N, C-alpha and C positions, 0 to 999 in steps of 0.2 A: 504493500500500500504506500502511496506517495504521502510523505509527511512534511515536505518542505519545497518551497520555490526559491530559486536563486536568480537574481536579475543582474544583468550588466547595467551600466548607467548611460554613458554617452551613446547617443543614437538609438537607445532602447527606451529609456524613460522620457528624455527630451532629446530633440535632434540638435545636440551641441556639436555634432561632427560637421554639418553643413556650414555653420559659422566659421569654424577653424579653416576649412578648405576655401571658403569664399574670401576670408581675410587675406590668406596667402596668395590667392589668385589675383586679388586686387593689387597687392604689392608687386607681383611679377608683371602685371599688365601695365603698371605705371612706368616700367622700364622697357615696354614693348616686347615682353616675353610672356610665354604661357607655361603655367605649371600644369603638367599633364596628370590625369588620373592614374596612368600606369605607374608613375613614380610615387604618387601619394598613397596608393592603395596599400602598400606594405606597412604604412604607419598606422592604419586604422585598427584600433583594438590593442595596440601596443603601448608601452609606457613612453613618456616624453624623452627618455634617454636613448631610445632605440636609434634615432637619427637626429642630427643637429640640422634643422632646416635653415637656421640662420647661417651656419657655415656653408651649407649648400648654396644659399642665395649669394653669399660673397664670392664663392668659387665660380659660380656659373653666370652671375648677372652683374653684380656691382662690388668689386673688391674694396672700394673706398666707402662703403656704406657705414653710417654711424649706427652700429648694432644696438647700442643702448637706447637711442632714440627710436629706432625701428621697433625694438622690443616693446617699449612703452606705447607707441602709437598702435601697433598691431594688437596688443593685449586689450587696449581700450576698445578697439573696434570689435574684437571677438566677444568681449563682455556685453557690449551694447546689443550685438546680434543675438547672443544667447539668451539674454534677459527677455527678449521678445518672443522666444520660443515657448509654445504651450506644452503641457504634459501630452505625450503622444496618445492617440486614441486607444482606449481600452485599458490603459495602465492603471488608472484609479479603480476601475471596476475589478480588475484582477487582484489588486492589493486588498481591496475591501472584501472581495469574495473569499480570498485565502484566509483572511483574519476570521471571517465568520465561520469558516470550515475548521478552524483550529490548526491550520497549517503554519509551520514556522517559515519565516521569510528572511532571506539573506541577500547580500549584494557583493559581487566580485567585480572590481574595476581596476583598470590600469592607470587611472587618473589619480591626482592627489586627493587626500582626504578632505582638505579644505574646500576644494572644488566640488566634490561629490556631496559631502554632508552639508555644505553651505547651500547648495541648490535644493537638496532634499528638504532642508529645514524651511527655506524660502517658499517652497511649493507645498508645505505642510504634509509631507510624505515621510519624513524621517522616523516618525513614531511607529511606522509599520515594520521596521527592520530590527530584528533581534541581533543581527551580525552584519557588519560592513567591513570588507577588506579592500583597501585601496593601495596605491603604489607603494607607500612607505611601510605598509603592514606586512609585506612578504619580500623575501630576497630574490625570488624569481617571479616572472610576470608572463602574462599571456604572450604567445600561445602555449607556454608551459602550463601544466595543470595545477601548479602550486596555489594560485589564488582560490580556485574552487575547492581544493582539498582543505585549505585553511577554513573556509566558510563551513564546509561539511563538519569539520571538527568543532567549530564554534557552536553550531546548531545541534550537535550530538546526533546526527543522522548519517546513514550510509549512502553511498553514491546511488544505489538502486532505489533509494527512498526519496530522491529529489528530482526536480525538473529545472533545467536551466533555460533562461531566455537570453538570446544573443542576437546581435545585428551584423557582426562582422565575421569573415573567415577565420581570423586569428582567435576571436572569442569562441567560436564554435569548436575549433581545434582544442582549445584549452578545456572546455567543458567535457567534450567527448573523451579526451585523454584522462580526465578524472573519473571516467566511467558513468557520467551523468547523462540521462536522456535530455537532448538539447533541441529546443524549438528556435528556429531562426525567424526573425522578424525584420526584414530589410527596411532601411530608410532611404531617402532620396539619393544618398551617396552609395550605400552598400548594395542597393538593388542592381548595381552594375557589376557586382563582384560575385564569384562562385560561392554558393552556400549549400550546394547539394550534398555536402558531407554531414549536414545536420540530420537528426532523426526525423524532423518534421519541419515543414516550411509553411508559414502563413503570411499573408500580405499585411495583416494588421491584427492586433489583439482584439480590436473591436468587432472583428468579423467572426470570431470563434469563441464560444463560451468556455470558461475555465474548466467546467466539468468535462467537456469534450477532450480537452488537452490531457486532463488527468486520466481519463479512461484510456486514451491512446498510449500514454506513458506506462500505465499499469499493464496494458496488454503487450507492450514492447513492440508494437507494429511501427514500421517505417512508413 
């Protein structure tokens, strides 16, 4: 029987991935260059230490860039775009429904705790989560299974007793490697990426009742 749900954050609870990509594309466009999805895709779902985009920008576009000013301006732009993003469809209903069913709820993210928990508190969702593991909470990160294994331990459940919700290929790989049934829910960025290694794929959580997901996970059907 399923006893817990584990959510990713960026791109799954709110679409905070589109603002990151948009802000960087704007920076590149100001210099007459294009930041392609092929290069960006490998970053999605990974920690910020995976690749230094600022160094890449200096190497490929503008070696004389004032990195500190660019960092401040770009971060302000990302924050403004992210604050305008609503909770993605179906997320509140899933959290509310899981709580009513007595399921434990956790979160595994590659982003910083300040970013994740700050937005969850702002959106009045933080109280739903009994465990949150973010970038600084584990030594290894997605696509490694470490974040999901840590959340399983925090919640006191086995991998076969949980369902993970992810939006990115790296996140799906992490959840599956931890032995968790994984539901992929692509966003406007990750819908362009391969997610067929997930156990189940849905266009939106608003389109599928939680009970149906639980039944599919308990049956182990792909």
